[in-house]
N, CA, C and O atoms as a GROMACS GRO file, in nm:
protein
  384
    1TRP      N    1  -0.754  -1.001  -0.702
    1TRP     CA    2  -0.731  -0.881  -0.784
    1TRP      C    3  -0.854  -0.860  -0.872
    1TRP      O    4  -0.855  -0.761  -0.945
    2SER      N    5  -0.956  -0.943  -0.873
    2SER     CA    6  -1.074  -0.916  -0.961
    2SER      C    7  -1.145  -0.790  -0.940
    2SER      O    8  -1.215  -0.743  -1.030
    3TRP      N    9  -1.131  -0.728  -0.820
    3TRP     CA   10  -1.196  -0.601  -0.795
    3TRP      C   11  -1.115  -0.474  -0.839
    3TRP      O   12  -1.159  -0.360  -0.822
    4THR      N   13  -0.999  -0.500  -0.895
    4THR     CA   14  -0.918  -0.390  -0.935
    4THR      C   15  -0.930  -0.360  -1.089
    4THR      O   16  -0.990  -0.437  -1.165
    5THR      N   17  -0.870  -0.246  -1.129
    5THR     CA   18  -0.884  -0.200  -1.269
    5THR      C   19  -0.795  -0.273  -1.360
    5THR      O   20  -0.824  -0.278  -1.480
    6GLY      N   21  -0.680  -0.334  -1.311
    6GLY     CA   22  -0.577  -0.394  -1.385
    6GLY      C   23  -0.470  -0.300  -1.428
    6GLY      O   24  -0.370  -0.346  -1.482
    7GLY      N   25  -0.483  -0.168  -1.406
    7GLY     CA   26  -0.387  -0.075  -1.435
    7GLY      C   27  -0.330  -0.014  -1.303
    7GLY      O   28  -0.391  -0.030  -1.197
    8ASN      N   29  -0.217   0.052  -1.309
    8ASN     CA   30  -0.162   0.110  -1.180
    8ASN      C   31  -0.172   0.252  -1.180
    8ASN      O   32  -0.173   0.322  -1.282
    9ILE      N   33  -0.179   0.298  -1.041
    9ILE     CA   34  -0.184   0.439  -1.013
    9ILE      C   35  -0.076   0.460  -0.899
    9ILE      O   36  -0.028   0.362  -0.841
   10GLN      N   37  -0.040   0.586  -0.868
   10GLN     CA   38   0.048   0.614  -0.756
   10GLN      C   39  -0.029   0.701  -0.659
   10GLN      O   40  -0.102   0.789  -0.704
   11VAL      N   41  -0.018   0.683  -0.535
   11VAL     CA   42  -0.076   0.761  -0.429
   11VAL      C   43   0.036   0.794  -0.329
   11VAL      O   44   0.111   0.706  -0.287
   12THR      N   45   0.048   0.927  -0.291
   12THR     CA   46   0.144   0.958  -0.188
   12THR      C   47   0.073   1.021  -0.072
   12THR      O   48  -0.012   1.108  -0.091
   13GLY      N   49   0.106   0.978   0.047
   13GLY     CA   50   0.037   1.034   0.164
   13GLY      C   51   0.110   0.991   0.294
   13GLY      O   52   0.220   0.937   0.289
   14VAL      N   53   0.047   1.015   0.407
   14VAL     CA   54   0.094   0.977   0.536
   14VAL      C   55   0.009   0.869   0.594
   14VAL      O   56  -0.114   0.874   0.587
   15ILE      N   57   0.075   0.769   0.652
   15ILE     CA   58  -0.001   0.659   0.720
   15ILE      C   59  -0.075   0.716   0.838
   15ILE      O   60  -0.013   0.774   0.927
   16LEU      N   61  -0.206   0.701   0.844
   16LEU     CA   62  -0.284   0.740   0.959
   16LEU      C   63  -0.312   0.626   1.052
   16LEU      O   64  -0.320   0.643   1.174
   17GLU      N   65  -0.328   0.504   0.991
   17GLU     CA   66  -0.356   0.382   1.066
   17GLU      C   67  -0.289   0.264   0.998
   17GLU      O   68  -0.274   0.260   0.876
   18ALA      N   69  -0.251   0.172   1.078
   18ALA     CA   70  -0.191   0.050   1.014
   18ALA      C   71  -0.234  -0.076   1.097
   18ALA      O   72  -0.218  -0.081   1.219
   19LYS      N   73  -0.288  -0.176   1.025
   19LYS     CA   74  -0.325  -0.303   1.083
   19LYS      C   75  -0.253  -0.408   1.000
   19LYS      O   76  -0.299  -0.443   0.892
   20LEU      N   77  -0.148  -0.455   1.045
   20LEU     CA   78  -0.062  -0.553   0.972
   20LEU      C   79  -0.090  -0.689   1.020
   20LEU      O   80  -0.114  -0.706   1.140
   21GLY      N   81  -0.090  -0.786   0.938
   21GLY     CA   82  -0.123  -0.930   0.965
   21GLY      C   83  -0.182  -1.002   0.860
   21GLY      O   84  -0.175  -0.957   0.746
   22ASN      N   85  -0.244  -1.116   0.887
   22ASN     CA   86  -0.307  -1.194   0.778
   22ASN      C   87  -0.450  -1.156   0.781
   22ASN      O   88  -0.499  -1.111   0.885
   23PRO      N   89  -0.524  -1.172   0.667
   23PRO     CA   90  -0.465  -1.229   0.541
   23PRO      C   91  -0.372  -1.132   0.462
   23PRO      O   92  -0.302  -1.172   0.369
   24HIS      N   93  -0.376  -1.000   0.506
   24HIS     CA   94  -0.292  -0.899   0.449
   24HIS      C   95  -0.298  -0.774   0.538
   24HIS      O   96  -0.390  -0.758   0.618
   25GLY      N   97  -0.203  -0.691   0.522
   25GLY     CA   98  -0.203  -0.568   0.594
   25GLY      C   99  -0.296  -0.459   0.535
   25GLY      O  100  -0.319  -0.453   0.414
   26VAL      N  101  -0.343  -0.380   0.618
   26VAL     CA  102  -0.428  -0.271   0.572
   26VAL      C  103  -0.381  -0.138   0.631
   26VAL      O  104  -0.369  -0.123   0.753
   27LEU      N  105  -0.355  -0.040   0.543
   27LEU     CA  106  -0.316   0.091   0.590
   27LEU      C  107  -0.429   0.192   0.552
   27LEU      O  108  -0.500   0.176   0.453
   28VAL      N  109  -0.441   0.296   0.635
   28VAL     CA  110  -0.530   0.404   0.599
   28VAL      C  111  -0.428   0.520   0.579
   28VAL      O  112  -0.347   0.548   0.668
   29ILE      N  113  -0.434   0.584   0.461
   29ILE     CA  114  -0.342   0.683   0.420
   29ILE      C  115  -0.418   0.813   0.403
   29ILE      O  116  -0.524   0.820   0.341
   30GLY      N  117  -0.357   0.918   0.462
   30GLY     CA  118  -0.407   1.060   0.435
   30GLY      C  119  -0.348   1.112   0.314
   30GLY      O  120  -0.226   1.128   0.307
   31VAL      N  121  -0.430   1.142   0.214
   31VAL     CA  122  -0.382   1.196   0.078
   31VAL      C  123  -0.465   1.324   0.065
   31VAL      O  124  -0.586   1.321   0.044
   32ASN      N  125  -0.393   1.436   0.080
   32ASN     CA  126  -0.448   1.566   0.080
   32ASN      C  127  -0.568   1.560   0.177
   32ASN      O  128  -0.543   1.533   0.295
   33ASP      N  129  -0.699   1.583   0.140
   33ASP     CA  130  -0.806   1.586   0.230
   33ASP      C  131  -0.885   1.456   0.223
   33ASP      O  132  -0.999   1.449   0.269
   34GLU      N  133  -0.820   1.350   0.164
   34GLU     CA  134  -0.894   1.217   0.145
   34GLU      C  135  -0.830   1.114   0.236
   34GLU      O  136  -0.716   1.126   0.280
   35ARG      N  137  -0.911   1.010   0.262
   35ARG     CA  138  -0.861   0.887   0.325
   35ARG      C  139  -0.866   0.776   0.231
   35ARG      O  140  -0.972   0.736   0.184
   36TRP      N  141  -0.748   0.724   0.202
   36TRP     CA  142  -0.740   0.598   0.111
   36TRP      C  143  -0.707   0.472   0.196
   36TRP      O  144  -0.632   0.480   0.294
   37THR      N  145  -0.763   0.362   0.157
   37THR     CA  146  -0.727   0.234   0.219
   37THR      C  147  -0.638   0.164   0.120
   37THR      O  148  -0.666   0.152   0.001
   38ALA      N  149  -0.526   0.117   0.180
   38ALA     CA  150  -0.420   0.046   0.099
   38ALA      C  151  -0.404  -0.097   0.155
   38ALA      O  152  -0.379  -0.118   0.274
   39GLU      N  153  -0.421  -0.190   0.067
   39GLU     CA  154  -0.395  -0.330   0.109
   39GLU      C  155  -0.242  -0.362   0.069
   39GLU      O  156  -0.200  -0.352  -0.046
   40VAL      N  157  -0.170  -0.398   0.170
   40VAL     CA  158  -0.031  -0.438   0.146
   40VAL      C  159  -0.023  -0.587   0.163
   40VAL      O  160  -0.126  -0.653   0.168
   41GLY      N  161   0.100  -0.645   0.172
   41GLY     CA  162   0.110  -0.789   0.168
   41GLY      C  163   0.091  -0.856   0.301
   41GLY      O  164   0.076  -0.792   0.405
   42GLN      N  165   0.091  -0.984   0.293
   42GLN     CA  166   0.094  -1.067   0.412
   42GLN      C  167   0.227  -1.046   0.482
   42GLN      O  168   0.325  -1.005   0.420
   43PRO      N  169   0.230  -1.075   0.614
   43PRO     CA  170   0.358  -1.053   0.687
   43PRO      C  171   0.479  -1.107   0.610
   43PRO      O  172   0.578  -1.036   0.593
   44TRP      N  173   0.471  -1.237   0.562
   44TRP     CA  174   0.588  -1.291   0.496
   44TRP      C  175   0.626  -1.215   0.368
   44TRP      O  176   0.743  -1.202   0.332
   45ARG      N  177   0.518  -1.165   0.298
   45ARG     CA  178   0.548  -1.090   0.173
   45ARG      C  179   0.618  -0.953   0.209
   45ARG      O  180   0.710  -0.911   0.139
   46ASN      N  181   0.576  -0.891   0.310
   46ASN     CA  182   0.630  -0.757   0.346
   46ASN      C  183   0.774  -0.784   0.391
   46ASN      O  184   0.863  -0.705   0.358
   47ALA      N  185   0.803  -0.894   0.465
   47ALA     CA  186   0.939  -0.922   0.515
   47ALA      C  187   1.027  -0.949   0.403
   47ALA      O  188   1.141  -0.904   0.402
   48ARG      N  189   0.976  -1.028   0.300
   48ARG     CA  190   1.051  -1.067   0.183
   48ARG      C  191   1.088  -0.937   0.103
   48ARG      O  192   1.196  -0.927   0.043
   49ALA      N  193   1.000  -0.843   0.106
   49ALA     CA  194   1.034  -0.716   0.039
   49ALA      C  195   1.134  -0.624   0.108
   49ALA      O  196   1.182  -0.525   0.053
   50GLY      N  197   1.165  -0.663   0.237
   50GLY     CA  198   1.264  -0.587   0.313
   50GLY      C  199   1.199  -0.499   0.421
   50GLY      O  200   1.272  -0.432   0.495
   51LEU      N  201   1.066  -0.495   0.433
   51LEU     CA  202   1.006  -0.412   0.535
   51LEU      C  203   1.028  -0.476   0.666
   51LEU      O  204   1.025  -0.598   0.678
   52LYS      N  205   1.050  -0.395   0.767
   52LYS     CA  206   1.073  -0.435   0.907
   52LYS      C  207   0.953  -0.386   0.997
   52LYS      O  208   0.874  -0.300   0.959
   53ASP      N  209   0.947  -0.445   1.112
   53ASP     CA  210   0.850  -0.392   1.205
   53ASP      C  211   0.862  -0.246   1.230
   53ASP      O  212   0.973  -0.201   1.258
   54GLY      N  213   0.762  -0.171   1.223
   54GLY     CA  214   0.772  -0.024   1.247
   54GLY      C  215   0.780   0.056   1.124
   54GLY      O  216   0.749   0.175   1.127
   55ASP      N  217   0.822  -0.002   1.011
   55ASP     CA  218   0.838   0.073   0.885
   55ASP      C  219   0.706   0.134   0.844
   55ASP      O  220   0.705   0.246   0.793
   56LEU      N  221   0.594   0.064   0.863
   56LEU     CA  222   0.462   0.108   0.814
   56LEU      C  223   0.375   0.157   0.942
   56LEU      O  224   0.261   0.116   0.965
   57ALA      N  225   0.440   0.243   1.017
   57ALA     CA  226   0.381   0.309   1.139
   57ALA      C  227   0.306   0.426   1.104
   57ALA      O  228   0.340   0.491   1.006
   58PRO      N  229   0.198   0.463   1.180
   58PRO     CA  230   0.142   0.592   1.169
   58PRO      C  231   0.240   0.706   1.162
   58PRO      O  232   0.339   0.707   1.235
   59GLY      N  233   0.215   0.801   1.078
   59GLY     CA  234   0.304   0.920   1.067
   59GLY      C  235   0.414   0.909   0.965
   59GLY      O  236   0.484   1.007   0.939
   60THR      N  237   0.430   0.790   0.904
   60THR     CA  238   0.530   0.764   0.809
   60THR      C  239   0.474   0.810   0.669
   60THR      O  240   0.362   0.772   0.634
   61GLU      N  241   0.548   0.889   0.591
   61GLU     CA  242   0.510   0.927   0.461
   61GLU      C  243   0.550   0.813   0.360
   61GLU      O  244   0.665   0.768   0.359
   62VAL      N  245   0.454   0.769   0.275
   62VAL     CA  246   0.477   0.665   0.172
   62VAL      C  247   0.417   0.706   0.038
   62VAL      O  248   0.320   0.779   0.021
   63LYS      N  249   0.494   0.647  -0.054
   63LYS     CA  250   0.437   0.656  -0.193
   63LYS      C  251   0.396   0.515  -0.228
   63LYS      O  252   0.474   0.422  -0.212
   64LEU      N  253   0.274   0.498  -0.277
   64LEU     CA  254   0.227   0.364  -0.314
   64LEU      C  255   0.203   0.354  -0.455
   64LEU      O  256   0.164   0.454  -0.515
   65GLU      N  257   0.224   0.236  -0.524
   65GLU     CA  258   0.192   0.212  -0.656
   65GLU      C  259   0.114   0.080  -0.655
   65GLU      O  260   0.154  -0.015  -0.586
   66GLY      N  261   0.012   0.073  -0.724
   66GLY     CA  262  -0.065  -0.051  -0.737
   66GLY      C  263  -0.192  -0.032  -0.813
   66GLY      O  264  -0.210   0.069  -0.880
   67GLU      N  265  -0.284  -0.129  -0.804
   67GLU     CA  266  -0.403  -0.131  -0.877
   67GLU      C  267  -0.522  -0.082  -0.786
   67GLU      O  268  -0.547  -0.135  -0.678
   68PRO      N  269  -0.591   0.019  -0.838
   68PRO     CA  270  -0.708   0.075  -0.764
   68PRO      C  271  -0.828  -0.003  -0.784
   68PRO      O  272  -0.838  -0.076  -0.882
   69SER      N  273  -0.921   0.007  -0.694
   69SER     CA  274  -1.055  -0.045  -0.710
   69SER      C  275  -1.113  -0.002  -0.834
   69SER      O  276  -1.092   0.113  -0.874
   70ALA      N  277  -1.193  -0.092  -0.907
   70ALA     CA  278  -1.255  -0.048  -1.028
   70ALA      C  279  -1.351   0.066  -1.008
   70ALA      O  280  -1.383   0.139  -1.101
   71ASN      N  281  -1.397   0.080  -0.882
   71ASN     CA  282  -1.482   0.196  -0.847
   71ASN      C  283  -1.389   0.295  -0.775
   71ASN      O  284  -1.366   0.281  -0.654
   72ILE      N  285  -1.337   0.390  -0.842
   72ILE     CA  286  -1.238   0.481  -0.792
   72ILE      C  287  -1.292   0.555  -0.670
   72ILE      O  288  -1.211   0.602  -0.590
   73GLU      N  289  -1.418   0.568  -0.651
   73GLU     CA  290  -1.483   0.638  -0.531
   73GLU      C  291  -1.451   0.558  -0.402
   73GLU      O  292  -1.459   0.613  -0.292
   74ASP      N  293  -1.416   0.427  -0.418
   74ASP     CA  294  -1.383   0.346  -0.301
   74ASP      C  295  -1.257   0.399  -0.232
   74ASP      O  296  -1.240   0.383  -0.111
   75LYS      N  297  -1.167   0.464  -0.314
   75LYS     CA  298  -1.035   0.511  -0.264
   75LYS      C  299  -0.965   0.390  -0.197
   75LYS      O  300  -0.925   0.395  -0.080
   76LEU      N  301  -0.952   0.287  -0.271
   76LEU     CA  302  -0.895   0.152  -0.225
   76LEU      C  303  -0.794   0.114  -0.330
   76LEU      O  304  -0.823   0.117  -0.450
   77ILE      N  305  -0.669   0.074  -0.284
   77ILE     CA  306  -0.558   0.040  -0.378
   77ILE      C  307  -0.490  -0.095  -0.319
   77ILE      O  308  -0.459  -0.106  -0.200
   78LYS      N  309  -0.471  -0.191  -0.411
   78LYS     CA  310  -0.391  -0.305  -0.385
   78LYS      C  311  -0.245  -0.272  -0.420
   78LYS      O  312  -0.210  -0.259  -0.537
   79VAL      N  313  -0.161  -0.260  -0.317
   79VAL     CA  314  -0.027  -0.215  -0.333
   79VAL      C  315   0.065  -0.320  -0.394
   79VAL      O  316   0.073  -0.432  -0.344
   80GLU      N  317   0.134  -0.285  -0.498
   80GLU     CA  318   0.235  -0.370  -0.560
   80GLU      C  319   0.372  -0.337  -0.518
   80GLU      O  320   0.454  -0.427  -0.500
   81ARG      N  321   0.403  -0.203  -0.501
   81ARG     CA  322   0.528  -0.160  -0.453
   81ARG      C  323   0.507  -0.029  -0.379
   81ARG      O  324   0.409   0.042  -0.400
   82LEU      N  325   0.603   0.002  -0.291
   82LEU     CA  326   0.588   0.125  -0.214
   82LEU      C  327   0.728   0.181  -0.182
   82LEU      O  328   0.827   0.109  -0.183
   83TRP      N  329   0.731   0.308  -0.154
   83TRP     CA  330   0.860   0.371  -0.118
   83TRP      C  331   0.841   0.451   0.005
   83TRP      O  332   0.744   0.524   0.022
   84ILE      N  333   0.939   0.433   0.091
   84ILE     CA  334   0.955   0.513   0.218
   84ILE      C  335   1.079   0.591   0.196
   84ILE      O  336   1.186   0.532   0.188
   85GLY      N  337   1.070   0.723   0.187
   85GLY     CA  338   1.186   0.806   0.146
   85GLY      C  339   1.227   0.751   0.008
   85GLY      O  340   1.143   0.733  -0.080
   86GLU      N  341   1.365   0.724  -0.010
   86GLU     CA  342   1.412   0.685  -0.147
   86GLU      C  343   1.412   0.531  -0.164
   86GLU      O  344   1.449   0.481  -0.271
   87THR      N  345   1.372   0.457  -0.060
   87THR     CA  346   1.384   0.316  -0.062
   87THR      C  347   1.257   0.248  -0.113
   87THR      O  348   1.149   0.269  -0.059
   88LYS      N  349   1.273   0.166  -0.216
   88LYS     CA  350   1.161   0.101  -0.281
   88LYS      C  351   1.146  -0.039  -0.228
   88LYS      O  352   1.246  -0.107  -0.204
   89TYR      N  353   1.021  -0.084  -0.210
   89TYR     CA  354   0.991  -0.214  -0.157
   89TYR      C  355   0.893  -0.280  -0.252
   89TYR      O  356   0.780  -0.234  -0.268
   90GLU      N  357   0.939  -0.392  -0.318
   90GLU     CA  358   0.860  -0.461  -0.416
   90GLU      C  359   0.779  -0.576  -0.344
   90GLU      O  360   0.834  -0.679  -0.306
   91LEU      N  361   0.650  -0.552  -0.328
   91LEU     CA  362   0.564  -0.651  -0.260
   91LEU      C  363   0.534  -0.760  -0.366
   91LEU      O  364   0.534  -0.878  -0.332
   92TYR      N  365   0.510  -0.724  -0.483
   92TYR     CA  366   0.474  -0.822  -0.590
   92TYR      C  367   0.563  -0.787  -0.704
   92TYR      O  368   0.528  -0.706  -0.790
   93PRO      N  369   0.686  -0.850  -0.706
   93PRO     CA  370   0.792  -0.812  -0.801
   93PRO      C  371   0.765  -0.857  -0.945
   93PRO      O  372   0.829  -0.809  -1.038
   94ASN      N  373   0.672  -0.948  -0.963
   94ASN     CA  374   0.642  -0.991  -1.099
   94ASN      C  375   0.522  -0.923  -1.158
   94ASN      O  376   0.482  -0.960  -1.268
   95ARG      N  377   0.466  -0.831  -1.097
   95ARG     CA  378   0.345  -0.760  -1.146
   95ARG      C  379   0.404  -0.619  -1.196
   95ARG      O  380   0.500  -0.566  -1.138
   96SER      N  381   0.344  -0.566  -1.301
   96SER     CA  382   0.385  -0.429  -1.335
   96SER      C  383   0.266  -0.359  -1.406
   96SER      O  384   0.277  -0.243  -1.445
   0.00000   0.00000   0.00000
């Protein structure tokens, strides 16, 4: 987390690409005319949060909350929690 700002932002968009696995999952999110990279949890962390196979598939609209890169031009966020529809998934429940 040393590369993040330490504060949280929210980003809402549509998943364009998803590569899930170890050491963590990576999503590419279309946000307006920008492409953001979102680091989500390891497979066990995503499962513990209640995410199932296919939940983070391309075409899915998501709202992400987490810590952005200290260089905002990177358009990179470490996701702490996310929403698909009205359902909230806490990847890092002890972070706020």
